[in-house]
C-alpha atoms as a printed R data frame, in Angstrom:
    type eleno elety resid chain resno      x       y       z
1   ATOM     1    CA   UNK     A     1 26.963 -12.972 -28.224
2   ATOM     2    CA   UNK     A     2 24.864 -16.096 -28.336
3   ATOM     3    CA   UNK     A     3 21.931 -16.457 -30.665
4   ATOM     4    CA   UNK     A     4 20.467 -19.453 -28.853
5   ATOM     5    CA   UNK     A     5 20.296 -18.957 -25.103
6   ATOM     6    CA   UNK     A     6 20.692 -22.132 -23.118
7   ATOM     7    CA   UNK     A     7 17.783 -22.921 -20.853
8   ATOM     8    CA   UNK     A     8 17.708 -26.239 -19.040
9   ATOM     9    CA   UNK     A     9 14.201 -27.271 -17.997
10  ATOM    10    CA   UNK     A    10 13.239 -29.894 -15.445
11  ATOM    11    CA   UNK     A    11  9.652 -31.156 -15.320
12  ATOM    12    CA   UNK     A    12  8.709 -32.562 -11.930
13  ATOM    13    CA   UNK     A    13  5.491 -34.524 -12.310
14  ATOM    14    CA   UNK     A    14  3.793 -36.752  -9.748
15  ATOM    15    CA   UNK     A    15  4.844 -37.777  -6.285
16  ATOM    16    CA   UNK     A    16  8.131 -36.510  -4.886
17  ATOM    17    CA   UNK     A    17  9.986 -39.599  -3.784
18  ATOM    18    CA   UNK     A    18 13.366 -41.257  -4.064
19  ATOM    19    CA   UNK     A    19 12.647 -42.399  -7.627
20  ATOM    20    CA   UNK     A    20 12.006 -38.823  -8.802
21  ATOM    21    CA   UNK     A    21 15.099 -37.552  -6.968
22  ATOM    22    CA   UNK     A    22 17.203 -40.227  -8.691
23  ATOM    23    CA   UNK     A    23 15.724 -39.301 -12.086
24  ATOM    24    CA   UNK     A    24 16.704 -35.659 -11.526
25  ATOM    25    CA   UNK     A    25 20.220 -36.665 -10.507
26  ATOM    26    CA   UNK     A    26 20.565 -38.896 -13.585
27  ATOM    27    CA   UNK     A    27 19.336 -36.093 -15.834
28  ATOM    28    CA   UNK     A    28 21.899 -33.732 -14.330
29  ATOM    29    CA   UNK     A    29 24.676 -36.237 -15.014
30  ATOM    30    CA   UNK     A    30 23.640 -36.198 -18.678
31  ATOM    31    CA   UNK     A    31 23.833 -32.391 -18.734
32  ATOM    32    CA   UNK     A    32 27.375 -32.241 -17.392
33  ATOM    33    CA   UNK     A    33 28.834 -30.413 -20.405
34  ATOM    34    CA   UNK     A    34 25.939 -27.974 -20.865
35  ATOM    35    CA   UNK     A    35 26.447 -24.629 -19.152
36  ATOM    36    CA   UNK     A    36 22.962 -23.127 -18.846
37  ATOM    37    CA   UNK     A    37 22.121 -19.459 -18.646
38  ATOM    38    CA   UNK     A    38 18.879 -20.324 -16.873
39  ATOM    39    CA   UNK     A    39 17.529 -23.380 -15.094
40  ATOM    40    CA   UNK     A    40 13.741 -23.741 -15.111
41  ATOM    41    CA   UNK     A    41 11.774 -26.130 -12.921
42  ATOM    42    CA   UNK     A    42  8.173 -26.848 -13.873
43  ATOM    43    CA   UNK     A    43  6.253 -28.456 -11.010
44  ATOM    44    CA   UNK     A    44  2.979 -30.389 -11.042
45  ATOM    45    CA   UNK     A    45  2.936 -32.478  -7.882
46  ATOM    46    CA   UNK     A    46  0.804 -33.319  -4.901
47  ATOM    47    CA   UNK     A    47  3.956 -33.481  -2.771
48  ATOM    48    CA   UNK     A    48  5.695 -36.317  -1.051
49  ATOM    49    CA   UNK     A    49  8.909 -36.593   0.913
50  ATOM    50    CA   UNK     A    50 10.455 -33.371   2.180
51  ATOM    51    CA   UNK     A    51 13.835 -35.064   2.402
52  ATOM    52    CA   UNK     A    52 13.667 -35.982  -1.290
53  ATOM    53    CA   UNK     A    53 12.442 -32.465  -2.157
54  ATOM    54    CA   UNK     A    54 15.510 -31.041  -0.425
55  ATOM    55    CA   UNK     A    55 17.728 -33.519  -2.287
56  ATOM    56    CA   UNK     A    56 16.204 -32.404  -5.603
57  ATOM    57    CA   UNK     A    57 16.727 -28.733  -4.721
58  ATOM    58    CA   UNK     A    58 20.318 -29.379  -3.704
59  ATOM    59    CA   UNK     A    59 21.069 -31.313  -6.908
60  ATOM    60    CA   UNK     A    60 19.576 -28.669  -9.175
61  ATOM    61    CA   UNK     A    61 21.244 -25.777  -7.375
62  ATOM    62    CA   UNK     A    62 24.646 -27.451  -7.371
63  ATOM    63    CA   UNK     A    63 24.286 -27.852 -11.148
64  ATOM    64    CA   UNK     A    64 23.046 -24.267 -11.681
65  ATOM    65    CA   UNK     A    65 25.718 -22.758  -9.427
66  ATOM    66    CA   UNK     A    66 28.530 -24.156 -11.583
67  ATOM    67    CA   UNK     A    67 27.540 -21.799 -14.388
68  ATOM    68    CA   UNK     A    68 26.078 -19.049 -12.182
69  ATOM    69    CA   UNK     A    69 22.630 -19.638 -13.682
70  ATOM    70    CA   UNK     A    70 19.513 -18.456 -11.867
71  ATOM    71    CA   UNK     A    71 16.792 -20.989 -11.064
72  ATOM    72    CA   UNK     A    72 13.212 -20.080 -11.992
73  ATOM    73    CA   UNK     A    73 10.360 -22.237 -10.745
74  ATOM    74    CA   UNK     A    74  6.959 -22.518 -12.378
75  ATOM    75    CA   UNK     A    75  3.777 -23.879 -10.811
76  ATOM    76    CA   UNK     A    76  1.752 -25.911 -13.268
77  ATOM    77    CA   UNK     A    77 -1.609 -27.157 -11.975
78  ATOM    78    CA   UNK     A    78 -1.069 -28.536  -8.475
79  ATOM    79    CA   UNK     A    79  1.780 -27.722  -6.091
80  ATOM    80    CA   UNK     A    80  1.168 -29.103  -2.599
81  ATOM    81    CA   UNK     A    81  3.252 -29.914   0.462
82  ATOM    82    CA   UNK     A    82  6.902 -30.698  -0.347
83  ATOM    83    CA   UNK     A    83  6.417 -29.606  -3.966
84  ATOM    84    CA   UNK     A    84  5.750 -26.151  -2.535
85  ATOM    85    CA   UNK     A    85  9.194 -26.312  -0.931
86  ATOM    86    CA   UNK     A    86 10.743 -26.809  -4.369
87  ATOM    87    CA   UNK     A    87  8.604 -24.037  -5.857
88  ATOM    88    CA   UNK     A    88  9.630 -21.586  -3.139
89  ATOM    89    CA   UNK     A    89 13.320 -22.384  -3.641
90  ATOM    90    CA   UNK     A    90 13.476 -20.599  -6.990
91  ATOM    91    CA   UNK     A    91 15.243 -17.298  -7.493
92  ATOM    92    CA   UNK     A    92 12.016 -16.260  -9.204
93  ATOM    93    CA   UNK     A    93  8.691 -18.027  -8.777
94  ATOM    94    CA   UNK     A    94  5.894 -18.026 -11.348
95  ATOM    95    CA   UNK     A    95  2.362 -19.300 -11.017
96  ATOM    96    CA   UNK     A    96 -0.939 -18.979 -12.805
97  ATOM    97    CA   UNK     A    97 -3.972 -17.680 -10.979
98  ATOM    98    CA   UNK     A    98 -5.509 -21.072 -11.811
99  ATOM    99    CA   UNK     A    99 -2.781 -23.110 -10.107
100 ATOM   100    CA   UNK     A   100 -3.541 -24.757  -6.787
101 ATOM   101    CA   UNK     A   101 -0.763 -23.954  -4.329
102 ATOM   102    CA   UNK     A   102 -0.393 -24.684  -0.660
103 ATOM   103    CA   UNK     A   103 -0.006 -27.023   2.194
104 ATOM   104    CA   UNK     A   104 -3.433 -28.461   2.818
105 ATOM   105    CA   UNK     A   105 -3.317 -29.937   6.255
106 ATOM   106    CA   UNK     A   106 -1.104 -32.031   8.378
107 ATOM   107    CA   UNK     A   107 -1.511 -35.660   9.201
108 ATOM   108    CA   UNK     A   108  0.151 -37.615  11.915
109 ATOM   109    CA   UNK     A   109  0.324 -41.367  11.925
110 ATOM   110    CA   UNK     A   110  0.523 -43.231  15.172
111 ATOM   111    CA   UNK     A   111  0.880 -46.937  15.694
112 ATOM   112    CA   UNK     A   112 -0.098 -47.975  19.180
113 ATOM   113    CA   UNK     A   113  2.171 -50.799  20.268
114 ATOM   114    CA   UNK     A   114  0.832 -51.062  23.822
115 ATOM   115    CA   UNK     A   115 -1.508 -53.996  23.151
116 ATOM   116    CA   UNK     A   116  1.115 -55.662  20.949
117 ATOM   117    CA   UNK     A   117  3.824 -55.674  23.608
118 ATOM   118    CA   UNK     A   118  1.327 -56.730  26.275
119 ATOM   119    CA   UNK     A   119  0.367 -59.734  24.122
120 ATOM   120    CA   UNK     A   120  4.043 -60.642  23.871
121 ATOM   121    CA   UNK     A   121  4.412 -60.366  27.637
122 ATOM   122    CA   UNK     A   122  6.852 -57.467  27.487
123 ATOM   123    CA   UNK     A   123  6.798 -55.006  30.360
124 ATOM   124    CA   UNK     A   124  7.739 -51.601  28.935
125 ATOM   125    CA   UNK     A   125  9.192 -49.028  31.321
126 ATOM   126    CA   UNK     A   126 10.302 -45.542  30.342
127 ATOM   127    CA   UNK     A   127 12.502 -43.808  32.911
128 ATOM   128    CA   UNK     A   128 12.697 -40.019  32.697
129 ATOM   129    CA   UNK     A   129 12.954 -36.966  34.880
130 ATOM   130    CA   UNK     A   130 10.302 -34.284  34.579
131 ATOM   131    CA   UNK     A   131  6.648 -34.460  33.641
132 ATOM   132    CA   UNK     A   132  6.863 -32.976  30.130
133 ATOM   133    CA   UNK     A   133  9.647 -35.173  28.763
134 ATOM   134    CA   UNK     A   134  7.562 -37.840  27.018
135 ATOM   135    CA   UNK     A   135  4.974 -37.003  24.366
136 ATOM   136    CA   UNK     A   136  3.184 -39.237  21.853
137 ATOM   137    CA   UNK     A   137  4.739 -42.432  23.181
138 ATOM   138    CA   UNK     A   138  3.649 -45.350  20.960
139 ATOM   139    CA   UNK     A   139  3.894 -47.726  23.913
140 ATOM   140    CA   UNK     A   140  1.248 -45.883  25.960
141 ATOM   141    CA   UNK     A   141 -2.358 -44.933  25.350
142 ATOM   142    CA   UNK     A   142 -2.798 -41.670  23.431
143 ATOM   143    CA   UNK     A   143 -3.300 -38.818  25.889
144 ATOM   144    CA   UNK     A   144 -5.677 -35.951  25.186
145 ATOM   145    CA   UNK     A   145 -3.094 -33.371  26.309
146 ATOM   146    CA   UNK     A   146 -0.596 -34.788  23.751
147 ATOM   147    CA   UNK     A   147 -3.183 -34.424  20.970
148 ATOM   148    CA   UNK     A   148 -3.841 -30.809  21.990
149 ATOM   149    CA   UNK     A   149 -0.098 -30.116  22.108
150 ATOM   150    CA   UNK     A   150  0.392 -31.529  18.618
151 ATOM   151    CA   UNK     A   151 -2.544 -29.571  17.184
152 ATOM   152    CA   UNK     A   152 -0.978 -26.355  18.506
153 ATOM   153    CA   UNK     A   153  2.147 -27.084  16.426
154 ATOM   154    CA   UNK     A   154  0.215 -27.012  13.164
């Protein structure tokens, strides 16, 4: 019987990016000899990279799985976008009624290269079969039907 249960807590604050993912991985390396009974993740983030969020989840779960510890996630103040992915990954999820949770919108960036390649004298040709094969091509003008198609995906 243990008198002091071992709980390992990760605080994820700020933007989810490669730097935060590396900090989590470094912290896990320092906890190599600690076998937790519970892993807690406290999240206060506006989101960031989904790829890095998945890397953080994978790192924490690989650590927790070695000692068969459950992972509990806690929403602090703000949990948006990819931070919500981390929050939802917990075996149990906790949040205050005052926490802001969600995925508030979708943005799509588009750089139009048509004028750029015309200025360079490059003739761009895209060869394809079928009418619906090319959507949101950066080397063509933005088409209204492509915008409508993308808005349906949201």
